[in-house]
C-alpha positions in Angstrom: 5.1 81.4 32.4 8.3 81.8 30.3 8.4 82.5 26.6 9.7 79.0 26.0 6.7 77.4 27.7 4.2 79.9 26.3 5.3 80.1 22.7 8.0 77.6 21.7 6.8 74.5 23.6 3.5 74.3 21.7 5.4 75.0 18.5 7.5 71.8 18.8 4.8 69.6 20.2 4.3 66.6 17.9 7.1 67.7 15.7 10.0 65.3 14.9 13.1 67.1 16.1 16.5 65.9 14.9 19.0 65.1 17.6 20.6 68.6 17.7 24.1 67.6 18.7 24.2 65.3 15.7 22.8 67.9 13.4 25.5 69.7 11.2 23.1 72.6 10.6 22.7 73.1 14.4 26.5 73.2 14.9 26.9 75.6 12.0 24.3 77.8 13.4 26.1 78.2 16.7 29.3 79.2 15.0 27.3 82.4 14.1 25.2 82.8 17.3 26.6 83.0 20.8 25.4 80.1 22.8 25.0 80.4 26.6 25.7 78.3 29.7 22.3 76.6 29.5 22.8 75.4 26.0 26.3 74.2 26.7 25.0 72.3 29.7 22.2 70.6 27.8 24.5 69.9 24.9 26.9 68.0 27.3 24.0 66.2 28.9 22.6 65.1 25.6 26.0 63.9 24.3 26.5 61.9 27.5 23.1 60.2 27.1 23.9 59.4 23.4 27.3 58.1 24.3 25.7 55.8 27.0 23.1 54.7 24.5 25.8 53.8 22.0 27.7 51.9 24.6 24.6 49.9 25.8 23.6 49.0 22.3 27.1 47.9 21.3 27.6 45.9 24.5 24.1 44.3 24.2 25.0 43.1 20.7 28.4 41.7 21.9 26.7 39.9 24.9 24.1 38.4 22.6 26.9 37.1 20.3 28.8 35.7 23.3 25.6 34.1 24.7 24.9 32.5 21.3 28.4 31.1 21.1 28.2 29.7 24.7 24.9 28.0 23.9 26.3 26.5 20.7 29.4 25.2 22.7 27.0 23.7 25.3 25.0 22.0 22.5 28.1 20.6 20.9 29.5 19.4 24.2 26.2 17.7 25.1 26.1 15.9 21.8 29.6 14.6 22.3 28.5 13.0 25.6 31.9 13.0 27.1 32.1 13.3 30.9 35.0 15.7 30.7 32.8 18.3 29.0 30.5 18.6 32.1 32.8 21.2 33.6 32.7 23.2 30.4 28.9 22.9 30.2 28.6 24.1 33.8 31.0 27.0 33.3 29.0 28.0 30.1 25.7 27.8 32.1 27.2 30.2 34.6 28.4 32.5 32.0 25.1 32.4 30.2 23.3 33.4 33.4 25.7 36.3 33.8 24.9 37.3 30.2 21.2 37.2 30.9 21.6 39.3 34.0 23.6 41.9 32.1 21.1 41.9 29.2 18.2 42.4 31.7 20.0 45.4 33.2 20.7 46.8 29.8 17.1 46.2 28.7 15.9 48.7 31.3 18.4 51.3 30.0 17.5 50.6 26.4 13.9 51.4 27.2 14.7 54.4 29.5 17.3 56.2 27.3 15.2 57.2 24.3 12.7 59.2 26.3 15.5 60.8 28.3 17.3 61.7 25.1 14.1 63.2 23.6 13.4 65.2 26.8 16.9 66.7 26.9 16.9 67.3 23.1 13.5 69.1 23.4 14.9 71.3 26.2 18.0 72.1 24.0 15.7 73.0 21.1 13.7 75.3 23.4 16.9 77.0 24.6 18.1 77.2 21.0 14.8 78.9 19.9 15.1 81.4 22.8 18.7 82.4 21.7 17.6 82.5 18.0 14.6 84.7 18.8 16.7 87.1 20.8 19.4 87.3 18.1 16.8 87.8 15.4 15.0 90.5 17.4 18.2 92.4 18.2 19.4 91.9 14.6 16.1 93.2 13.2 16.2 96.3 15.4 19.8 97.0 14.3 18.8 96.5 10.7 15.9 99.0 11.1 18.2 101.5 12.8 20.7 101.2 9.9 17.9 101.4 7.3 16.7 104.6 9.0 20.2 106.0 9.0 20.7 105.1 5.4 17.4 106.8 4.4 18.2 109.9 6.4 21.7 110.1 4.8 20.1 109.5 1.3 17.7 112.4 1.9 20.6 114.6 3.1 22.7 113.6 0.1 19.9 114.5 -2.2 19.5 117.9 -0.6 23.3 118.5 -0.7 23.4 117.4 -4.4 20.6 119.9 -5.3 22.3 122.6 -3.3 25.6 121.8 -5.0 24.0 122.1 -8.5 22.3 125.4 -7.5 25.6 126.8 -6.4 27.4 125.6 -9.4 24.8 127.1 -11.7 24.9 130.4 -9.8 28.7 130.6 -10.0 28.7 129.8 -13.7 26.1 132.5 -14.4 28.1 135.0 -12.3 31.3 134.1 -14.0 29.8 134.3 -17.5 28.2 137.6 -16.8 31.3 139.2 -15.4 33.4 137.7 -18.2 31.1 139.0 -20.9 31.0 142.5 -19.5 34.6 143.0 -18.2 36.5 140.5 -20.2 39.2 138.0 -19.2 41.7 140.6 -18.0 39.4 142.0 -15.4 38.4 138.5 -14.2 42.1 137.7 -13.7 42.2 140.6 -11.2 39.9 138.7 -9.0 42.2 135.6 -9.3 39.2 133.5 -10.5 39.3 131.0 -13.2 36.1 129.0 -13.7 36.2 125.7 -15.6 32.7 124.8 -16.8 33.7 121.3 -17.6 34.9 120.7 -14.0 32.3 122.9 -12.5 35.1 124.3 -10.3 36.2 127.8 -9.4 40.0 128.0 -8.9 
């Protein structure tokens, strides 16, 4: 059993998941995280289903409008009672039958598309969670490594700072002692000039 089936799938069961390819946050997320071939494939599949759903819904509305207009034309022609309108009425009946057939075929897709969209969207969410988990896991490990390095450097810096202070104090004590006993002339023989303000020996 994969991690997606074992951990992620139960986590999204019963949850209302936004359509990911229409979600700005999802797109922004994947400018920061490397997607993979599975995600790209599911993204394309989901977009195709959404495109088809949009087309079916739009064409269904257009056909219903056309059917309503044809029926209104038939009613008007019937009320006029002129024989010359029979051909128009028959033609309209034929077109209305075509509209009904088209609406019936679209009705099946209208019912089938939402479950398909939800299924692919769920698969895309599972794939997204897998990528996010791996990225978070790798990122956390790297953060921990950096934190350990920073801590070790901090300890080393503290040791070095203490060592530096000890050396500076030792040099200052030696310089002062030699200066007090031998004076500046003798100290110059050693070519040493200590500046207490800078804690430097030149």
